[in-house]
Backbone as CSV, one residue per row, in Angstrom:
resi,resn,N_x,N_y,N_z,CA_x,CA_y,CA_z,C_x,C_y,C_z
1,UNK,5.063,15.485,-3.167,5.877,15.716,-2.053,5.798,14.410,-1.166
2,UNK,6.901,14.064,-0.795,6.948,12.987,0.250,7.130,13.385,1.531
3,UNK,6.103,12.882,2.301,5.846,13.156,3.759,7.102,12.868,4.659
4,UNK,7.711,13.644,5.508,8.568,13.294,6.746,7.711,13.207,7.837
5,UNK,7.573,11.976,8.311,6.714,11.740,9.554,7.395,12.117,10.690
6,UNK,6.441,12.614,11.543,6.888,13.057,13.268,7.047,11.750,14.073
7,UNK,7.502,11.997,15.087,7.982,10.589,15.837,6.445,10.003,16.297
8,UNK,5.420,10.866,16.775,4.231,10.433,17.055,3.440,9.755,15.746
9,UNK,3.705,10.118,14.600,3.118,9.635,13.379,3.811,8.315,13.153
10,UNK,5.103,8.290,13.283,5.694,6.954,13.118,5.251,6.036,14.054
11,UNK,5.076,6.446,15.272,4.668,5.425,16.287,3.278,4.766,15.967
12,UNK,2.379,5.517,15.202,1.072,5.092,14.786,1.139,4.342,13.579
13,UNK,2.062,4.508,12.538,2.243,3.663,11.568,2.865,2.344,11.883
14,UNK,3.878,2.444,12.934,4.436,1.251,13.413,3.431,0.278,14.112
15,UNK,2.636,0.856,14.836,1.428,0.109,15.327,0.442,-0.536,14.245
16,UNK,0.003,0.246,13.320,-0.703,-0.397,12.327,0.224,-1.400,11.630
17,UNK,1.288,-1.286,11.527,2.101,-2.341,10.631,2.314,-3.614,11.343
18,UNK,2.299,-3.554,12.941,2.400,-4.581,13.605,1.156,-5.296,13.697
19,UNK,-0.114,-4.532,13.473,-1.175,-5.362,13.481,-1.285,-6.166,12.085
20,UNK,-0.861,-5.432,11.023,-0.903,-6.222,9.647,0.087,-7.349,9.783
21,UNK,1.289,-7.288,10.313,2.204,-8.494,10.500,1.658,-9.670,11.318
22,UNK,0.904,-9.408,12.312,0.323,-10.312,13.143,-0.821,-10.957,12.370
23,UNK,-1.373,-10.302,11.696,-2.580,-10.991,10.852,-2.079,-11.809,9.762
24,UNK,-1.076,-11.280,9.170,-0.336,-12.234,8.303,0.339,-13.542,8.767
25,UNK,0.916,-13.249,10.124,1.397,-14.516,10.574,0.165,-15.368,10.967
26,UNK,-0.723,-14.765,11.518,-2.015,-15.684,11.599,-2.585,-16.479,10.593
27,UNK,-2.785,-15.761,9.480,-3.214,-16.531,8.256,-2.331,-17.549,7.502
28,UNK,-1.131,-17.348,7.706,0.126,-17.967,7.173,-0.330,-19.577,7.584
29,UNK,-0.693,-19.727,8.946,-0.747,-20.998,9.356,-2.169,-21.663,9.036
30,UNK,-3.067,-20.810,8.615,-4.385,-21.375,7.992,-4.365,-21.754,6.574
31,UNK,-3.321,-21.559,5.856,-3.251,-21.787,4.528,-2.963,-23.389,4.425
32,UNK,-4.082,-24.076,4.011,-3.893,-25.561,3.886,-4.845,-25.899,2.730
33,UNK,-4.530,-27.175,2.149,-5.526,-27.539,1.115,-6.822,-27.814,1.705
34,UNK,-7.809,-27.418,0.673,-9.063,-27.555,1.166,-9.920,-25.988,1.638
35,UNK,-8.996,-25.195,2.200,-9.607,-23.922,2.687,-9.855,-23.035,1.383
36,UNK,-10.953,-22.150,1.698,-11.239,-21.286,0.536,-10.669,-19.772,0.948
37,UNK,-10.629,-19.126,-0.030,-9.975,-17.680,0.228,-11.001,-16.948,0.865
38,UNK,-12.309,-17.097,0.714,-13.462,-16.390,1.396,-13.327,-16.692,2.807
39,UNK,-12.878,-18.021,3.429,-12.614,-18.304,4.532,-11.470,-17.519,5.217
40,UNK,-10.465,-17.482,4.338,-9.303,-16.704,4.967,-9.524,-15.241,5.162
41,UNK,-10.469,-14.511,4.261,-11.054,-13.296,4.370,-11.666,-12.994,5.618
42,UNK,-12.718,-13.965,5.835,-13.480,-13.998,7.022,-12.538,-14.001,8.477
43,UNK,-11.644,-14.921,8.358,-10.898,-15.019,9.442,-10.072,-13.690,9.695
44,UNK,-9.347,-13.280,8.679,-8.789,-12.025,8.694,-9.604,-10.850,9.197
45,UNK,-10.743,-10.694,8.861,-11.765,-9.634,9.312,-11.776,-9.613,10.842
46,UNK,-12.167,-10.758,11.222,-12.308,-11.148,12.704,-11.100,-10.807,13.506
47,UNK,-10.007,-11.271,13.014,-8.681,-11.089,13.555,-8.254,-9.606,13.723
48,UNK,-8.473,-8.908,12.521,-8.030,-7.473,12.637,-8.936,-6.596,13.633
49,UNK,-10.338,-6.965,13.457,-11.269,-6.241,14.512,-10.930,-6.514,15.887
50,UNK,-10.609,-7.800,16.188,-10.263,-8.042,17.590,-8.980,-7.225,18.177
51,UNK,-8.129,-7.004,17.186,-6.925,-6.366,17.579,-7.212,-4.818,17.637
52,UNK,-8.237,-4.301,17.218,-8.634,-2.981,17.363,-8.260,-2.144,16.069
53,UNK,-7.948,-2.939,15.163,-7.816,-2.276,13.559,-8.946,-2.309,12.909
54,UNK,-8.690,-1.817,11.559,-9.592,-1.776,10.581,-8.935,-2.342,9.316
55,UNK,-9.562,-3.332,8.603,-9.036,-3.755,7.246,-9.467,-2.903,6.448
56,UNK,-8.396,-2.031,5.842,-8.461,-0.964,4.951,-8.885,-1.217,3.575
57,UNK,-8.574,-2.468,3.332,-9.064,-2.679,1.742,-10.691,-2.736,1.391
58,UNK,-11.291,-3.144,2.480,-12.710,-3.271,2.343,-13.361,-1.898,1.906
59,UNK,-13.982,-1.705,0.784,-14.668,-0.464,0.352,-13.641,0.537,-0.458
60,UNK,-12.132,0.045,-0.517,-11.322,0.953,-1.078,-11.557,0.932,-2.661
61,UNK,-11.998,2.271,-3.257,-12.292,2.220,-4.423,-13.339,1.195,-5.100
62,UNK,-14.149,0.646,-4.013,-15.182,-0.299,-4.204,-14.510,-1.740,-4.018
63,UNK,-13.407,-1.977,-3.677,-12.893,-3.347,-3.394,-13.890,-4.022,-2.438
64,UNK,-14.278,-5.259,-2.776,-15.294,-5.988,-1.829,-14.783,-6.902,-0.826
65,UNK,-13.638,-6.999,-0.555,-13.184,-7.703,0.617,-12.130,-7.210,1.595
66,UNK,-11.881,-7.764,2.717,-10.904,-7.303,3.471,-9.337,-7.448,3.240
67,UNK,-9.032,-8.454,2.470,-7.885,-8.725,2.199,-7.755,-9.201,0.584
68,UNK,-6.285,-9.057,0.130,-6.445,-9.530,-1.333,-5.640,-10.947,-1.309
69,UNK,-6.222,-11.864,-2.085,-5.640,-13.303,-2.190,-5.603,-13.536,-3.494
70,UNK,-4.421,-13.779,-4.105,-3.930,-14.010,-5.484,-3.413,-15.423,-5.569
71,UNK,-3.849,-16.050,-6.509,-3.361,-17.647,-6.631,-2.877,-17.750,-7.809
72,UNK,-1.543,-18.466,-7.882,-0.960,-18.927,-8.931,-0.493,-17.920,-9.983
73,UNK,-1.195,-17.788,-11.151,-1.081,-16.729,-12.011,-1.386,-15.483,-11.756
74,UNK,-2.362,-15.248,-10.731,-2.861,-14.028,-10.239,-1.590,-13.136,-9.444
75,UNK,-1.291,-12.060,-9.934,-0.415,-11.250,-9.393,-0.754,-10.528,-8.160
76,UNK,-1.810,-9.755,-8.069,-2.059,-8.870,-7.269,-3.728,-8.622,-7.020
77,UNK,-4.365,-8.352,-6.036,-5.528,-7.778,-6.102,-6.768,-8.805,-6.284
78,UNK,-6.501,-9.937,-6.093,-7.349,-11.058,-6.172,-8.367,-11.003,-5.231
79,UNK,-9.591,-11.331,-5.403,-10.821,-11.122,-4.617,-10.936,-12.550,-4.076
80,UNK,-11.115,-12.461,-2.606,-11.435,-13.812,-1.997,-12.750,-14.355,-2.341
81,UNK,-13.079,-15.608,-2.224,-14.233,-16.148,-2.767,-14.263,-17.615,-2.423
82,UNK,-15.183,-18.429,-3.388,-15.272,-19.850,-2.973,-14.337,-20.629,-3.441
83,UNK,-13.215,-20.112,-4.235,-12.252,-21.014,-4.785,-11.533,-21.646,-3.540
84,UNK,-11.204,-22.795,-3.838,-10.712,-23.628,-2.776,-9.208,-23.867,-2.911
85,UNK,-8.274,-23.650,-2.044,-6.731,-23.892,-2.225,-6.424,-25.238,-2.388
86,UNK,-5.710,-25.550,-3.281,-5.313,-27.072,-3.496,-3.873,-27.210,-3.461
87,UNK,-3.415,-28.514,-2.976,-1.972,-28.720,-2.864,-1.128,-28.362,-4.060
88,UNK,-0.126,-27.583,-4.120,0.650,-27.270,-5.078,0.492,-25.874,-5.683
89,UNK,-0.601,-25.156,-5.122,-0.997,-23.777,-5.433,0.076,-23.018,-4.521
90,UNK,0.222,-21.876,-5.072,0.798,-20.585,-4.234,-0.135,-19.503,-4.299
91,UNK,-0.327,-18.998,-2.995,-1.350,-17.979,-2.764,-0.391,-16.619,-2.144
92,UNK,-0.660,-15.612,-2.760,-0.123,-14.364,-2.309,-1.352,-13.519,-1.349
93,UNK,-1.022,-13.280,-0.065,-2.013,-12.599,0.553,-1.471,-11.188,1.066
94,UNK,-2.225,-10.161,0.657,-1.778,-8.772,0.938,-2.851,-8.152,1.788
95,UNK,-2.425,-7.559,2.784,-3.340,-7.066,3.932,-2.760,-5.640,4.332
96,UNK,-3.649,-4.668,4.347,-3.544,-3.279,4.925,-4.458,-3.173,6.006
97,UNK,-3.899,-2.724,7.054,-4.578,-2.281,8.271,-4.440,-0.957,8.778
98,UNK,-5.696,-0.355,9.033,-5.616,1.258,9.424,-5.573,0.996,11.058
99,UNK,-4.902,1.824,11.739,-4.914,1.829,13.216,-4.814,3.443,13.460
100,UNK,-5.860,4.128,14.074,-5.935,5.456,14.639,-5.287,6.231,13.487
101,UNK,-5.983,5.968,12.454,-5.885,6.908,11.120,-4.531,6.652,10.244
102,UNK,-3.882,5.702,10.613,-2.488,5.344,9.796,-2.502,3.892,9.329
103,UNK,-1.765,3.714,8.566,-1.788,2.344,7.688,-0.289,1.714,7.741
104,UNK,-0.539,0.339,7.831,0.587,-0.660,7.415,0.014,-1.499,6.339
105,UNK,1.179,-1.951,5.492,0.764,-2.740,4.380,1.840,-3.761,4.274
106,UNK,1.492,-5.020,3.971,2.434,-6.064,3.843,1.902,-7.128,3.169
107,UNK,2.660,-7.995,2.471,2.323,-9.091,1.589,3.265,-10.209,1.691
108,UNK,2.684,-11.519,1.540,3.632,-12.703,1.600,3.079,-13.634,0.525
109,UNK,3.840,-14.505,-0.051,3.277,-15.631,-0.789,3.702,-17.088,-0.094
110,UNK,2.610,-17.808,-0.202,2.745,-19.303,0.656,2.409,-20.363,-0.152
111,UNK,3.320,-21.360,-0.286,2.859,-22.623,-0.957,1.843,-23.336,-0.175
112,UNK,0.940,-23.986,-0.887,-0.135,-24.741,-0.289,0.363,-26.236,-0.196
113,UNK,0.738,-26.940,0.822,1.221,-28.000,0.758,2.565,-28.256,0.196
114,UNK,2.674,-29.323,-0.751,4.014,-29.577,-1.338,3.846,-28.855,-2.669
115,UNK,4.934,-27.849,-3.098,4.900,-27.223,-4.314,6.060,-27.503,-5.054
116,UNK,6.049,-26.986,-6.362,7.164,-27.548,-7.332,8.357,-26.914,-6.897
117,UNK,9.393,-27.194,-7.392,10.798,-26.482,-7.159,11.043,-25.312,-7.640
118,UNK,9.997,-25.180,-8.849,10.212,-23.776,-9.627,9.327,-22.817,-8.844
119,UNK,8.239,-23.287,-8.222,7.477,-22.382,-7.492,8.314,-22.040,-6.282
120,UNK,8.714,-22.897,-5.514,9.554,-22.545,-4.387,10.604,-21.682,-4.793
121,UNK,11.311,-21.705,-5.712,12.486,-20.871,-6.255,11.921,-19.622,-6.386
122,UNK,10.685,-19.317,-7.052,10.038,-18.095,-7.369,9.779,-17.398,-6.037
123,UNK,9.077,-18.050,-5.005,8.882,-17.472,-3.721,10.353,-17.050,-3.067
124,UNK,11.219,-17.877,-3.069,12.396,-17.512,-2.433,13.087,-16.190,-3.043
125,UNK,13.161,-16.186,-4.455,13.637,-15.186,-5.036,12.942,-13.777,-4.789
126,UNK,11.521,-13.804,-4.699,10.799,-12.647,-4.619,10.963,-12.063,-3.180
127,UNK,11.187,-13.145,-2.160,11.355,-12.670,-0.777,12.813,-11.930,-0.562
128,UNK,13.620,-12.414,-1.407,14.924,-12.166,-1.311,15.172,-10.805,-2.129
129,UNK,14.588,-10.573,-3.330,14.420,-9.183,-3.867,13.880,-8.049,-3.015
130,UNK,13.050,-8.342,-2.074,12.403,-7.337,-1.204,13.627,-6.991,-0.189
131,UNK,14.204,-8.128,0.264,15.252,-7.913,1.178,16.552,-6.864,0.561
132,UNK,16.632,-7.218,-0.768,17.819,-6.393,-1.504,17.061,-4.950,-1.569
133,UNK,15.913,-4.760,-1.938,15.292,-3.285,-2.066,15.365,-2.615,-0.706
134,UNK,15.168,-3.419,0.291,15.200,-2.748,1.713,16.610,-2.474,2.036
135,UNK,17.571,-3.046,1.699,18.849,-2.775,1.976,19.448,-1.404,1.204
136,UNK,18.771,-1.152,0.184,19.146,-0.088,-0.703,18.338,1.184,-0.329
137,UNK,17.302,0.931,0.552,16.612,2.155,0.945,17.167,2.783,2.316
138,UNK,18.156,3.462,1.799,19.119,4.183,2.825,18.993,5.848,2.483
139,UNK,19.117,6.611,3.637,19.167,7.845,3.591,20.186,8.457,2.651
140,UNK,20.004,9.260,1.793,20.741,9.756,0.767,20.703,8.966,-0.618
141,UNK,20.183,7.677,-0.661,19.908,7.228,-1.820,18.808,7.696,-2.668
142,UNK,18.577,7.204,-3.744,17.345,7.481,-4.483,16.220,6.536,-4.540
143,UNK,15.005,6.873,-4.880,14.017,5.854,-5.068,14.218,4.729,-6.025
144,UNK,15.169,5.168,-7.048,15.293,4.139,-8.156,16.455,3.257,-7.732
145,UNK,17.179,3.493,-6.582,18.361,2.586,-6.185,17.635,1.372,-5.647
146,UNK,16.355,1.518,-5.119,15.466,0.452,-4.580,15.191,-0.363,-5.761
147,UNK,14.477,0.343,-6.836,14.068,-0.434,-7.875,15.202,-1.323,-8.668
148,UNK,16.309,-0.737,-8.863,17.413,-1.471,-9.414,17.685,-2.681,-8.721
149,UNK,17.945,-2.484,-7.443,18.222,-3.470,-6.498,17.299,-4.759,-6.613
150,UNK,16.247,-4.380,-6.843,15.176,-5.320,-6.867,15.302,-6.213,-8.305
151,UNK,15.118,-5.292,-9.170,15.191,-5.964,-10.714,16.460,-6.622,-11.025
152,UNK,17.673,-6.463,-10.402,18.833,-6.910,-10.765,18.930,-8.236,-10.063
153,UNK,18.425,-8.511,-8.950,18.412,-9.626,-8.227,17.431,-10.591,-9.115
154,UNK,16.371,-10.083,-9.549,15.324,-11.155,-10.185,15.920,-11.513,-11.467
155,UNK,16.444,-10.391,-12.392,16.897,-10.926,-13.239,17.991,-12.003,-13.389
156,UNK,18.908,-11.994,-12.429,19.911,-12.975,-12.132,19.362,-14.368,-11.962
157,UNK,18.238,-14.268,-11.183,17.390,-15.595,-11.030,16.640,-16.223,-12.357
158,UNK,16.638,-15.383,-13.257,15.865,-15.864,-14.594,14.440,-15.620,-14.524
159,UNK,13.865,-14.517,-13.741,12.534,-14.394,-13.677,12.277,-12.750,-14.222
160,UNK,11.099,-12.422,-14.149,10.881,-10.981,-14.556,10.116,-10.243,-13.210
161,UNK,10.349,-9.006,-13.352,9.557,-8.144,-12.335,8.264,-7.263,-13.140
162,UNK,7.152,-7.429,-12.431,5.871,-6.581,-12.976,6.382,-5.064,-13.152
163,UNK,5.734,-4.590,-14.185,6.172,-3.304,-14.482,4.814,-2.429,-14.075
164,UNK,3.975,-2.880,-14.398,2.517,-1.965,-14.278,2.007,-1.614,-12.953
165,UNK,2.738,-2.311,-11.915,2.107,-2.000,-10.357,3.500,-1.634,-9.691
166,UNK,3.505,-0.755,-8.672,4.641,-0.466,-8.058,4.236,-0.531,-6.523
167,UNK,5.475,-0.189,-5.732,5.446,0.082,-4.371,5.076,1.544,-4.213
168,UNK,5.092,2.045,-2.966,4.515,3.395,-2.819,4.752,3.940,-1.336
169,UNK,4.661,5.199,-1.311,4.712,5.689,0.103,3.483,5.437,0.753
170,UNK,3.508,5.461,2.154,2.269,5.167,2.977,2.317,5.699,4.390
171,UNK,1.341,6.038,5.115,0.999,6.619,6.159,-0.119,7.115,6.499
172,UNK,-0.622,8.388,6.232,-2.070,8.734,6.724,-2.914,8.327,5.531
173,UNK,-2.428,7.777,4.416,-3.139,7.201,3.414,-2.573,5.805,3.018
174,UNK,-3.379,5.038,2.255,-2.881,3.820,2.040,-1.763,3.799,0.864
175,UNK,-2.081,4.744,-0.032,-1.030,4.969,-1.139,-0.810,6.657,-1.033
176,UNK,0.490,6.748,-1.170,1.174,8.090,-1.060,2.164,8.220,-2.028
177,UNK,2.583,9.272,-2.279,4.042,9.510,-3.170,5.181,9.043,-2.149
178,UNK,6.261,8.567,-2.805,6.450,8.089,-4.026,6.115,6.852,-4.722
179,UNK,5.975,6.778,-6.004,5.709,5.349,-6.465,7.183,4.799,-6.584
180,UNK,7.238,3.314,-6.365,8.545,2.715,-6.290,8.455,1.590,-7.198
181,UNK,8.714,1.819,-8.507,8.814,0.861,-9.436,9.867,-0.498,-8.961
182,UNK,9.514,-1.477,-9.488,10.652,-2.578,-9.256,11.577,-2.830,-10.294
183,UNK,11.691,-1.926,-11.019,12.712,-1.818,-12.180,13.074,-0.539,-12.586
184,UNK,14.547,-0.510,-13.122,14.884,0.918,-13.743,16.295,1.009,-13.369
185,UNK,16.822,2.245,-13.727,18.374,2.572,-13.475,18.397,3.222,-12.068
186,UNK,19.547,2.987,-11.608,19.848,3.641,-10.256,19.949,5.099,-10.346
187,UNK,20.093,5.939,-9.033,20.279,7.297,-8.982,19.225,8.247,-9.451
188,UNK,18.106,7.726,-9.756,16.877,8.753,-10.186,15.723,8.726,-8.999
189,UNK,15.033,9.737,-9.282,13.718,9.619,-8.443,14.173,10.571,-7.039
190,UNK,13.063,10.522,-6.415,13.234,11.327,-4.896,14.376,10.813,-4.137
191,UNK,15.217,11.943,-3.475,16.335,11.345,-2.573,15.501,10.976,-1.159
192,UNK,16.049,9.883,-0.618,15.462,9.258,0.606,15.834,10.029,1.914
193,UNK,15.075,10.400,2.727,15.417,11.089,3.893,14.677,10.304,5.215
194,UNK,15.538,10.568,6.373,14.798,9.937,7.365,13.437,10.434,7.744
195,UNK,12.637,9.499,8.208,11.156,9.808,8.461,10.283,9.432,7.316
196,UNK,10.753,9.278,6.027,9.868,8.809,4.849,9.489,7.451,5.133
197,UNK,8.289,7.080,5.056,7.726,5.616,5.267,7.205,5.107,3.610
198,UNK,7.780,3.828,3.354,7.638,3.404,2.168,7.010,1.890,2.127
199,UNK,6.308,1.569,1.366,5.853,0.192,1.205,6.417,-0.354,-0.205
200,UNK,7.621,-1.302,-0.034,8.323,-1.815,-0.928,7.675,-3.238,-1.284
201,UNK,7.375,-3.447,-2.633,6.618,-4.852,-2.869,6.982,-5.222,-4.230
202,UNK,8.177,-6.181,-4.419,8.385,-6.885,-5.493,7.264,-7.798,-6.002
203,UNK,6.795,-7.834,-7.253,5.914,-8.829,-7.795,6.739,-9.249,-8.783
204,UNK,6.868,-10.755,-8.736,7.789,-11.247,-9.872,7.254,-12.482,-10.331
205,UNK,7.376,-12.766,-11.773,6.794,-13.669,-12.646,7.772,-14.623,-12.933
206,UNK,7.369,-15.989,-13.135,8.163,-17.040,-13.786,8.449,-16.602,-15.179
207,UNK,7.587,-16.162,-16.062,7.686,-15.952,-17.514,7.658,-14.082,-17.694
208,UNK,6.764,-14.010,-18.519,6.769,-12.614,-18.960,6.423,-11.524,-17.777
209,UNK,6.927,-10.195,-17.928,6.477,-9.188,-17.004,5.109,-8.690,-17.280
210,UNK,4.627,-9.065,-18.388,3.385,-8.536,-18.892,2.054,-9.164,-18.032
211,UNK,1.033,-8.274,-17.637,0.037,-8.511,-17.039,-1.437,-7.847,-17.765
212,UNK,-2.492,-8.389,-17.037,-3.835,-7.896,-17.532,-4.572,-7.984,-16.385
213,UNK,-5.832,-7.250,-16.483,-6.709,-7.185,-15.435,-7.964,-7.842,-15.872
214,UNK,-8.433,-8.711,-14.983,-9.665,-9.706,-15.410,-10.962,-8.821,-15.398
215,UNK,-12.131,-9.402,-15.756,-13.354,-8.805,-15.889,-13.914,-8.234,-14.675
216,UNK,-13.359,-8.715,-13.521,-13.899,-8.201,-12.145,-13.285,-6.914,-11.845
217,UNK,-12.373,-6.439,-12.638,-11.778,-5.092,-12.658,-10.661,-4.872,-11.503
218,UNK,-10.440,-6.069,-10.962,-9.414,-6.074,-9.840,-8.311,-6.972,-10.214
219,UNK,-8.798,-8.200,-10.316,-7.653,-9.222,-10.247,-6.602,-9.213,-11.318
220,UNK,-5.462,-9.110,-11.093,-4.269,-8.799,-12.197,-3.741,-10.252,-12.353
221,UNK,-3.498,-10.840,-13.551,-2.902,-11.897,-13.831,-1.760,-11.891,-14.761
222,UNK,-0.962,-12.783,-14.945,0.070,-12.652,-15.905,-0.487,-13.093,-17.563
223,UNK,0.142,-12.463,-18.284,-0.407,-12.581,-19.629,-0.249,-14.032,-20.151
224,UNK,0.956,-14.618,-19.512,1.373,-16.042,-20.128,0.894,-17.024,-19.350
225,UNK,-0.038,-16.838,-18.305,-0.695,-17.597,-17.255,0.550,-18.318,-16.465
226,UNK,1.630,-17.865,-16.341,2.758,-18.099,-15.507,2.723,-18.012,-14.015
227,UNK,3.296,-18.500,-13.090,3.072,-18.280,-11.819,3.820,-16.843,-11.452
228,UNK,3.122,-16.324,-10.336,3.646,-14.805,-9.827,3.657,-15.038,-8.387
229,UNK,4.547,-14.325,-7.714,4.793,-14.143,-6.284,4.945,-12.722,-5.982
230,UNK,4.625,-12.345,-4.690,4.545,-11.044,-4.031,4.810,-10.934,-2.616
231,UNK,5.852,-10.273,-2.384,6.036,-9.847,-1.061,6.160,-8.295,-0.759
232,UNK,5.816,-7.895,0.411,5.730,-6.313,0.717,5.945,-6.298,2.100
233,UNK,6.969,-5.159,2.507,7.172,-4.642,3.807,6.797,-3.137,3.847
234,UNK,6.203,-2.659,4.904,6.414,-1.353,5.286,7.659,-1.035,5.968
235,UNK,8.390,0.179,5.287,9.601,0.464,6.171,9.646,1.824,6.310
236,UNK,10.754,2.347,7.339,10.753,3.657,7.469,12.302,3.994,7.148
237,UNK,12.570,5.220,6.599,14.063,5.426,6.336,14.620,6.188,7.616
238,UNK,15.842,5.720,8.036,16.337,6.101,9.141,17.762,6.615,8.842
239,UNK,18.562,7.194,9.731,19.905,7.547,9.587,20.988,6.396,9.279
240,UNK,20.491,5.190,9.557,21.066,3.997,9.317,20.314,3.159,8.445
241,UNK,20.419,1.878,8.592,19.429,0.837,7.930,17.896,1.080,8.152
242,UNK,17.358,0.803,6.999,15.867,1.216,7.350,15.258,0.213,8.340
243,UNK,14.302,0.798,9.020,13.575,-0.121,9.913,12.407,-0.571,9.309
244,UNK,12.186,-2.036,9.438,10.906,-2.759,8.876,9.969,-2.856,9.864
245,UNK,8.783,-2.022,9.669,7.667,-2.052,10.559,6.825,-3.205,10.491
246,UNK,6.580,-3.925,9.458,5.726,-5.116,9.393,6.444,-6.525,9.700
247,UNK,7.425,-6.407,10.516,7.966,-7.789,10.914,7.251,-8.080,12.285
248,UNK,6.825,-9.462,12.386,5.982,-9.817,13.363,6.853,-10.124,14.650
């Protein structure tokens, strides 16, 4: 069952999403060669707390940090630590903020200093794939219309979409129904209706779509060690175009 949110609920999700977006914008300017992902995590924790929110990832199924930082071949759920970012790296930062019992979720991938043309193209393609997915998130369409739009754009660019992890509904919990794959045929799944809130999140690899989870039980990496990028927005289905809640 996919929740249809009331106006008051939507406003709380909107506020949580704004805090998420503000935190990502803040961290984006801190991503420079020499900084560690643990330092980014500490900055995020203080920033979110100062805004009156809660970093929802901390303690979620035992996750040990406030944000996820996934570098290069790491796809999602990378745990911040002592690793120092280097020029040429790309890092995906995924943040969930809870505010007054509701959640906002967003992710971006950032180049550290000068990056390769291939890495820049991967980041551009993933960001645009998210935009294509959001454009397909219209009332009356089906969940898989989002999936299809994402996959087709990525395939034309010569990359692959991760199949083992998906977007999701969001609102009173971090993860709700429906699951939103980044691949598939159109016209399938739940029909989209105004008031539904979704987190759409393409994860795109330079090489194979196949991934594996490291021994820390969290960090997901590409099986071929190729680069991966990740973008995500929390959106609301409306009578017209979707409203993107996680814009700064």
